N, C-alpha and C positions, 0 to 999 in steps of 0.2 A: 545519619541514622534516623529511623522513624519508629515511634512507639505509640500505641493506642490502647486504652483500657476503658471499659465502660460496664455499667451495671444496668440490668433491665428488670423491671417488676411489672407483672400483669395480674389483674384480679377482676373477677366478675362478681358483682354484688347482686344477689337475687337473680332475676332473669333479665333485668333491663339495663343494668349499669355495667359498663366495661371501662376499666381504667388501665392505662399503660403509662409507666414512668421510666424514663431512661436518663442516665447521667454518665458523663465520661470526660476524659481528657486525652489530648494528643500532643506529642512533642516531635518536632521535625527539625533536624539540624543537618546542614550540608556545608562542607569546607572544600574550597577550591584553591589549588596552588599551581601556578604556571611559571615555569622557568625556561627562558630561551637563551641560547648561547650563540656566539659568532666566532669564527676562526679565520685567520688570514695566513697566507703563505704556507699552505699545506699541500702535500701530494695526495690529490683526491683519490687516485686509484688504490693507493696503499693505506690511506688514512693515517699517514705519518706526518708529524709536524717537522718542517725544516728547521734548521738552526735558528732562523730569524722568525719562525712562526709564532703567532700570538693567539691565544684563546682568551676571550673576555665574555663576561656575562652581559648580554644585551638587554635582557628583560627578566624581571622577577615580579610576579603578582600573586597576591593571596587575598582571598575573599571568603566570607562566611555568611550564612543565612540561618536564622533560627526562628521558629514560631512555636509558641506555647498556647494551647487552646483548652478552655473549659467549656463544655456544652451540655445542654439538657433539653428534654422534650417531655411534654405532658399531653396525653391523649385521653379524651373522655367521649363516650358515646352513650346515648340513651335510646334504647329500643332500635338501634341502627337507624334512627330517625333524625336525631339532633347530634351533630358531631362538632367537636371542639379540639383544637390543637394549639399549643403554645410552645415556642422554641426560644432558646436563649443561648447566645455565644458570647464568650469573653476571651478575646484574642490579644496576645502580646507579640509584637514583631520587633526584632532587633534592627530593622531598617529605620526605626525612628528613635529619637532621643528618649531617655528614660521617663521623662515627664509627659511624653506624647505617645508612648509605646502601646498603651492598652486601649482597646475599643470594645464597646458592648453593643451587640446587635440582636434585638428581639424580633420575633415574628409571631403572627397570629392568623389562624384560619378557622372559619366556621362553615358548616354545611347543614342544609335542611333538606331532607328527603321528603318532599311534599307528597309523593306517591304513597307514603305510609300513613298519611292522615286519613281518618275515616270519611271526611267530606269528599276526598278524592276517590277513595275506593268505592263509595256508595253511589257516586254520581257520574264518574268518568271511568268506566270499566276498560276503555281502550288504552288507558295510560298504564303502561307496565313499569316505567321508572321516570321520575321527574325530580330533579335535584337542583337546588339553588346553592351556590357556594361563593365565598368571598375570602380574600386574604390581604394581609398587609405585612410587610417585613422590611428589615434593613440588613444590608450586608456591607462588608468593608473590603477594600482592596489594598494590599501592601506590596503588590508586584511592581515596584519602582526601583530605580537605581539605589543601591545600598549606600549608607553612610553620607547621604546628602546633608545631614545636619552638622557635619564636620568640615571645617575649612581645610584646604589642602595646599601644599607647596610643590612646585615642580623643580626638578634639578635640570640645569642647562649650562652650557659653556658661556663664558663671558665675564666671570667675576675676576677682577684684578686684585690679587692678594700677595702678601709677602713683602719683605724689605726690598728684594729685587723683584719688581712687579712682573708677574706672569699671569697669563690668562688661565684660570682654573674653573672648575665646576662650582656652581653656586645655586642657591635656592631662590626662587621668585614666587610671589603669590600666585596660586592657581585658582581653584574653585572657591568661591565664598560660600560658607556653610549657612544653612537656614535651620536653626534649632527648633523651629515651630512647625516643621512639616509633620503631617500625621496621616491617618487613614483617609483614602478616598471612600465616599459613602454612596450607596444606592438605596433609595427609598422606593419600594415597589408596591403597587396596589392593583387588584383585579377583582372583577365580579363576573360570574358566568352562570348560565343555565344549561343543564344537560337533560336530554329527554329521549325516551324510547317508547313509541306508540305502536299499537296494533302488532305486537309481537315482532318488532324490528322492521315492519313495513315502512316506518318512518323513524329515523333517528336524527338527532341534531345537537349541536353545541353552539352557543353564542357567547362570546367572551369579549370583555373590554379590559384593557390593561393600560397602566400608566407607570412610568419609571422616571425618577428624577435623580440624576447623578450630581453630587455636590462635592466640594473640596477636591476637585480634579487638579492634580499636580501639573502645572503648566508654567512656562517662563513669563515673568512680568517684565518684558523687555521693550515691547513696541511703544509703550507710553512714555518711555524714558528717552529723551533726545540722544541721538547717536553721538553728538559732539561732546557729551559729558564723559565718555570713555568708561562708563560704569557697566559692569556685567553682573546683573542681579541673579541670585539663585532662584530655582523654581519655587513656586508658592501654591498653596491650596486655594486657588481662586476660580478655577473653571467650573462651569455649570452647564449641563446638557439634559434636555428632557426627551423622552421617547414615549409615544402613545399610539394606540391602534386598536383594531378589532379583528377577531378571528371568527369565521363562520364555517360550520361543517354540516352537511346534509348527507344522509345515507338511506339506502333502501335495500332490503334483502327479502327474497321470497323463494318459494319452491312451487313449481308447477309440474305435477306428476314426477318424472325422473330428472327434471331439470332444476338445478339450483343456480341462482344468479344474484348479482349484487351491483349496485351503482352508488358511488359516493363522490361528493365534490367538496372542495375546500376553497376558501377565499380569505386572504389576509391583507389588511391595510395597516401600514405602520409609517409613522413620520417622526423624525427626530429634529430637534432644533437646538442650536447653541443659544443659551440664555445669557452667558457671560463669557467673553474671551478678550484678553488684553489686546487692545488695538490702538494704534497711533491716533492722536486727536485730529490730525489733518487727513485721515482716511476718508475719501468720498463716501457718502451715504450708500451709493449703489455698489460699493465694493466691500462693505463691512461683512464680516462673517457672522456677527451676532444677529440672531433672528433667522438664520438660514441653516440648512442641513450641514452636518459636520463634514460631509464628503462633497460639498459643492466646490466649484472652482471659478476662476475668472476667465472670461472670453470676450472677444469683440462681437458686438451686435451687427449683423449684416442687413443690407437693404438692396439685395439684388445684385446684378452684374452691370459693370460699366459698358455702355453701348457705343460711346463715341469719345473723342478727345475733348469735345466741348463740354460734355458731362463731367469729365475728370477735372478739367480746368476750372469749372464753376463750383466745385465742392471740395471740402477738405478730403485729402486722400493720402495713402501711403506713398513713400518714396518709390519712384520708378513704376508707378501704376500705369496701366495701359488698357485699352478696350479689351473686354473679356475677363478682366480681373474682378474679384469680389469687391463690392462697395461696402465700406464700413462707416458706421454712424459716428458723428462727433458728439458724444454724449455730454461732455462738459461745455460744448458750444464755444470753444476758444479758437476755432479755425485750424486746429492741428489734430491729427490722429496720433495719439501716443498711449502710454500705459494707463493714463487716467480715464481713457474711454472704454476700458474693459468693464464689463458688468458681471455680477455674480450669477451663476446658473441657477435656474429655478429648482432643478432636481440634481441629485448626485448620481454616482454610478451604481449605487445599491437600490434596486427597485422598491418603490413604496407599495406596490401591489403585486402579490403572488397568488396564483390560482391554479387549480388542478382538477382533473376528472379521472376517476379510477373505475373501471368496469371489468366484470368477469362473469364467466358462465361455466358450469360443470354438468356433464351428462355421462353417467355410467363410467366414471373414472377418467374421462377425457376433459381436460380443463383448458380454458382460453381466457386470457386477461390482457388488458391494455391500460396504459397510464399516459395521460396527456397533462402537460403543465405549461404555464406561461407566466409572463411578468409584464408590468407596465409602469409608467411614470418613473423612468430612469433615463439618464443622459450619459453618453460615453464619448470622450474625445479620442 
């Protein structure tokens, strides 16, 4: 079930001050139950169990999710020139232990419509709208597997019990709980300029953004030697950053009965893993830390083998022959193996996306086209 309630208050003080306040709460609860059964020795056409037929419950699962949120927002504007907004959320999720359940996430944004200033109006009449804006905020993510803070036990065959030993079902340790898991957090910042000049003959937006995700729930497994036999629970240890710029230019005009427009956009974004648990003996050229989250390992090539002499004089894959791809021995140990794979420079998500949109209208007849492209991506 889901319920939401909020109050909103708006007031204009004099002619210049506009205030808007909102506060509310939301409750969301979902319960899931799955039961599976199995049957043996039945007559499938009639759905009747034979005398020796057996029906048993093969699977029974129950899960729950609940989120309670309190939130509020304050807006203030002075002469539609200076704008301020403050938001606050206080969320509690049952996916975390009671002492780690609640997270508080504030946000702040400000805007300055410079085109409303007298020094702009009096000296730059071609400026219709010019606004500077900036924001900062935090958000939380609780969309992780439920009840990871609780240790579990699994039932399986193999326990020898009773005065007359028989193999029976028994419990064995399952997942080790981590009572300290909590919200994943995103810290976001951006600054931008929006403009409209000469009555839409030129419009533009220039924006820079930066996001830093911390406390990402990931396994801390690679740095623990395999021979220890330990399986550790997930921990809030991951950290990833994402930053970039967005540009938009537009032009609109009317010539006699013809209306036309042209707009273009360009986006560059780059993400980087700032921390990821990795084994201490991982070669530097294979580490994920410092690279894109969607990068992968691949062999570096150096052309094509032209002759048997070239193959025999260099490290090569088994059964290599002339015409095969030549791979480089990155660790210089005379053997081509997994340690010679290097991490890709780009991932399969493009860092650059751009587009061009054009259209024309004449006496009710319209024509438009959209071009788009991408760059700085690699796909295997």
